[in-house]
C-alpha positions in Angstrom: 34.2 42.8 -42.2 33.0 45.3 -44.5 32.4 43.1 -47.5 32.3 46.3 -49.8 31.9 44.3 -53.2 29.3 41.9 -52.0 31.3 38.6 -52.6 29.7 35.4 -51.6 32.0 32.8 -50.8 30.5 29.6 -51.6 33.3 27.2 -50.8 36.8 27.8 -48.8 40.0 25.1 -49.6 43.2 24.5 -48.4 45.2 21.9 -50.5 48.6 20.2 -50.2 50.5 19.5 -53.4 48.5 15.9 -54.2 45.4 18.6 -54.2 44.2 17.1 -50.5 42.3 18.5 -48.3 44.3 19.9 -45.1 43.0 22.0 -42.3 46.8 23.1 -41.1 49.7 24.3 -42.4 52.3 21.9 -42.0 56.0 22.8 -41.1 58.8 20.5 -42.5 62.2 20.8 -41.2 63.0 24.8 -41.5 59.6 25.2 -44.3 55.8 25.6 -44.9 55.4 22.8 -47.0 53.7 23.8 -50.2 50.1 24.3 -50.8 47.3 26.3 -52.7 43.9 28.5 -51.5 41.2 27.3 -53.4 38.1 29.0 -52.8 34.5 29.4 -55.4 32.5 33.2 -55.0 29.3 33.7 -56.5 29.5 37.5 -58.3 25.9 38.6 -58.5 24.3 42.0 -60.1 25.6 43.7 -56.8 29.3 42.7 -57.5 28.7 44.5 -60.8 27.1 47.5 -59.9 30.0 48.0 -57.3 32.5 47.6 -59.6 33.3 50.8 -61.3 34.9 49.7 -64.4 35.6 45.7 -65.8 38.5 45.3 -63.8 39.8 44.2 -60.5 42.2 41.9 -58.4 41.6 39.3 -55.8 44.2 39.0 -53.1 45.2 36.8 -50.4 47.3 38.0 -47.4 48.6 36.1 -44.6 50.1 37.5 -41.4 51.5 36.3 -38.0 49.4 36.4 -35.4 51.2 39.8 -34.5 50.1 41.2 -37.6 53.1 41.4 -39.7 53.1 40.3 -43.0 54.3 36.9 -44.8 53.1 37.1 -48.0 50.5 38.9 -50.6 49.4 37.0 -53.8 47.6 38.7 -56.5 45.0 37.5 -59.5 43.4 40.0 -61.8 40.1 40.1 -62.9 37.9 41.3 -65.7 34.1 41.1 -65.0 34.0 41.0 -69.1 35.2 37.1 -67.8 32.3 36.5 -65.6 30.5 33.7 -66.5 27.1 33.8 -66.8 26.7 31.8 -63.5 28.7 34.7 -61.8 29.8 31.9 -59.9 34.4 32.2 -60.2 37.0 29.6 -59.0 40.4 31.2 -57.9 43.5 29.4 -56.5 46.2 31.0 -55.0 49.4 28.8 -54.7 51.1 29.4 -50.7 54.5 30.3 -49.8 55.0 31.3 -46.4 58.4 32.3 -45.8 59.9 30.4 -42.8 62.6 33.5 -41.6 63.3 37.0 -43.9 67.5 37.2 -45.0 68.1 39.9 -42.6 70.8 40.8 -45.0 68.6 42.0 -47.4 66.1 43.7 -44.4 68.3 44.9 -41.2 66.0 47.6 -40.3 62.8 44.7 -40.8 62.1 42.4 -37.4 59.7 39.9 -38.3 58.6 37.1 -36.2 57.5 34.5 -37.9 54.6 32.0 -36.9 54.6 29.3 -34.3 51.0 27.7 -33.7 49.3 30.0 -36.5 49.0 32.4 -39.6 46.1 34.4 -40.0 45.2 34.4 -43.9 42.5 37.1 -45.5 40.9 36.8 -48.7 39.8 40.2 -50.8 39.2 42.2 -53.6 40.2 45.7 -54.8 39.9 47.8 -57.4 42.3 50.1 -56.6 46.0 49.1 -57.7 48.6 48.7 -54.8 50.5 52.1 -55.6 47.3 53.8 -55.4 47.0 56.2 -51.8 43.3 54.6 -50.8 44.7 50.8 -52.0 44.9 49.7 -48.2 41.8 50.9 -47.0 39.9 49.6 -50.0 41.4 46.5 -49.4 40.3 46.5 -45.9 37.0 47.2 -46.6 37.2 44.5 -49.7 37.5 41.6 -47.6 35.0 38.8 -47.8 36.9 35.8 -45.4 39.3 36.3 -42.6 40.4 33.3 -40.4 43.5 31.7 -38.6 44.6 28.5 -39.6 46.4 26.2 -37.5 50.3 25.2 -37.9 51.7 22.0 -37.4 54.9 19.8 -37.4 55.1 17.5 -40.4 54.9 14.4 -37.9 52.3 15.7 -35.5 48.6 14.0 -35.7 46.6 16.2 -37.3 
């Protein structure tokens, strides 16, 4: 990981809909259970210097083990909203699809995860339409991890 923007990760939590900490994604019947990813970062002077202007974006990306994209979420960030402490709490809702409607995407073949999902948190100053977006997103990754998947009835 490059962590181009010098983001200091202080905490990372997966929470179920009751806001209880969980350590795996759960599948209930034919869908993933509702959950969120909450993290706290410390954005110091190096982050502020690396930010070209006063705006950027935090991204959450989830991939199958074969690196097929499953979800992509974005939260806008303005340097002017940075508290003096430099501490920022960010929460993403995670809604991973269990299947893709093949009629909407006839040319896509996606293998949906059965036992784990890759999760990545990144920061970028580039907009999705920018030709250098994917490179900047990769260079701005500050956590990349794998989360196991469990059936709802199985023991944790």
